[in-house]
N, C-alpha and C positions, 0 to 999 in steps of 0.2 A: 519095465518103467514104470513107476507111481504117477499117475495123474497128477496133476496141482488139483486142489479142492479149493471149496470155497471162502471167501471171506466169514470171518466168525460176524455172528448177529449181534452179540453181547461182550463187550471187552468190560474188563475190570482192572483197574491199574491199584495197587498197595504202592503208596507215593514215599518212597525210603531215602533215606540218605543225604537231609536234610542238613541234621547237625553235623555228621562228616564233612558235607559239603564245605560247612563254614568253619569247622577247625583247619581242616586245611590251609586256607586262605587267615588263619589267626582270626576269625572274627565270631563275635558272640552265636550262640545256637539259633538266637531269634534271625539272624543275617541270612542265614539257610532259609528259613521259610520264605523269608520277602521274597526271594530268589523263587521260591518254588512257582511261586504266579505266575510265570514266563512260561513255565513248562508246561501250566495246567491249561493256560488258554490256547498254547501252540498244541498239546495233545487234543483238544477238543476243536479247534479247528480243522486238525486232519483226520482226524477219527471221522467229522461230518463230509468233509470233502470224500472220503474214502467211503462213504456209503454205509459205515456202522449206525445202525438204529438204536443202540443199546448202550452207555458210556458209563462205567462206575468207580466213583473215586475216593480211596478212602483218606478221609481228611484228617479223622481225630476219632479215636477210638473212645470206649467206656473206660480202658485202662489209662488213657495219656491223662486224666485227672491229677492221676500221683505224681506228674512232674513239677516243676517247681512255681511257684503262684504267678510269678514276675512272666516267664516262659508261657503259659496259659492264658494270662491276662492279655500280653500281645498277640497270639496266636488270634484269641478271638476280636482283636481289633484287626488283626489282617483279612480276618474272611468277611468283617462286615464292610472295610474297605474297596474289598473287591467285588462284593455284590453290587455295590453302589455303581463300582466304577463302570463294569462288564455286562451288566442288567440289560440296559440299551441294545448292545449288540446282540448280547444271546437272543431277545426276544426277534430282534429283525432278520436271524437267521433260523429261525423258526424251531429254536432247541426248548424244549419243555424241562425244567427246572425242578428237581422233587431232593429232597433231606432226608436219608433214613436217620432216624435217631431223633436229635433233637427233644429229650425229654428233662434232662437234668435240670434242676430249680439253678444251679451256678450260672447257668447260658445266660449273660447279662438280656434284658428284656427287650432293649434297643435292637439287638442284635436277632431275636426270634422274631421282631416284626420284620425289619428287612426282608428275614426268609420266609415267612410266611406273604411279604408283600410280591418277592419274586416268583416263589409257585402260582401265584396269582396272577401276575402277569403274564406267566409263560403258560398257562393253564392248558391250553386250549393248542399248543404249539405241537406239529407230529413232523417234522423232520429230521429230530434227536430228542431221544430222551436221555439226559444229564442226571444223573444220581448221585447225589453227596454225602458218603456217611460221614454223618456226623453227630460224635457223641453215640456211636453206633458200637453193638455186641455181638456177635453172631448167636453166641448162648442165649443172650438176654431174650433176644426174639424169638427163637424155640420156646423159651420159658413164656415166653406172652402169648404165643401162639397155644401152648398146650392150656395154657392158663383159660384161654378164650373158649377152647373146645369144654371144657368144663362148666363154664358159664351159660353154654348154652344147651347142656345137659345133655350132648351129640351120646349114643349108647355107641362101648368099645365097638363092636361089631360095626359100626357105620366110620369108624375110625381109617381113613386110609392118608395113603400117602398125598394122593390127590386133592382130601380134603382139609387135611392137616395144612397143605399150603397156601390154601385159601384165609387160613388166619394167619398169617405171616404179613407184614407189611407191603403193601404193593403189590399184591396178589399176582396181578398182569405183566409183574416182570418175567421176562422167561430167562431161564437158569442161563448161567454164565458159562460161554466158551472157553473165551480165554483171560487168564487171570497175570498179567505183569506186574511182577515186584523188582522194584529197581534195587540198583545198589549190591546186589549177589547174594543177598539174604533169600534163606529157602525157608520161609515159614508161614504160616496160615495168618496169624496173627489174632482170630477168632474175624474175621471178616468172612460176612455172608456165608456163614457153615451152611447152610441148608442150599443156596442157589451154586456152590464152585463143587459141590458133589462131584459132579463129573467134567469141569474144566481142564484145560490144558494149561498148561502151565510154561513161562517165559521167567529167566533171572539175568535179564542184561546187567552187567559189571559197571553201568553208569550212574552216580548218585543222580537221583530225581531234579535238582534243579536245571543239570545240563540236560535233561533228556528234551529232545525234539520230534519232530515229524518223521526226520528220517530214523533214527530208531523204531517210533513205533511201526513203521512199515517193515522194519527188518522185524519185528516179534509179530505182526499178521507172516510174514513170508513164511517164517518158521509153525507158523500154526495150518499154514496153509500145505504144507508139506507132511504133516502129522495124519495119519491113519488112528480115528476115532472108529472104535469097538464098542462101548460102553458095555465091557465085561463079557463080549459075545467072541467066539471066536475066529466067526465066519467073515470075510472079508471086505469090508463096504465097496459100493460099487461108486466109482468115480462120476463126476459131472461129466464125461463123456460116454458114459454108459459100458464102460469097457470096466472087467475086474481089474483091481490092482497086484501088482506082482512084485 
């Protein structure tokens, strides 16, 4: 019988289903984005209480700029409101907040300032690191890392996976162990492409605005029963020191 494993160190969530949640209730899509805030806060607190040290949330992709301007504008205002509302509690709970992306000039300057202020406020916290992927694109990050290597004139024979990773944003971030994508969709969607290379994936059918701590624990339990081999054929050793059967 397989022994249950440890909790993941780094959990990432693709927060999908806001629009469908709103459509099911005959509400505008933006109502789904507004309802998603409660799920975000619940998941952050549940992950912190569970001892998860790294949590990454996919909030806005480089492709999301293609959405109607009115929807994008409301999303920006909702993010700004959430930062101002929850910054004190996040700081009090020892959560270090980071933002992955935030380079597009279309982001309102006041939101950029709020993001900067939040990262400064929480920069010394170590209870948990929360990374919000905002204006994020996995391919863009890889391209920028390649450009950084070229600018440093790194010889080709010195380019390794380890050295390349040092040119990605936040190189101290560990690889993602578990990705949760809500709503049942099964796509990567250009999310942290380098970091999720060997992540386990779970696809709960629940839409993100309805996702709560109980759903997170179900995903964590599913992860703990997985056997992670990282391409090897050997059975891994369990936390009890016995071989999995």
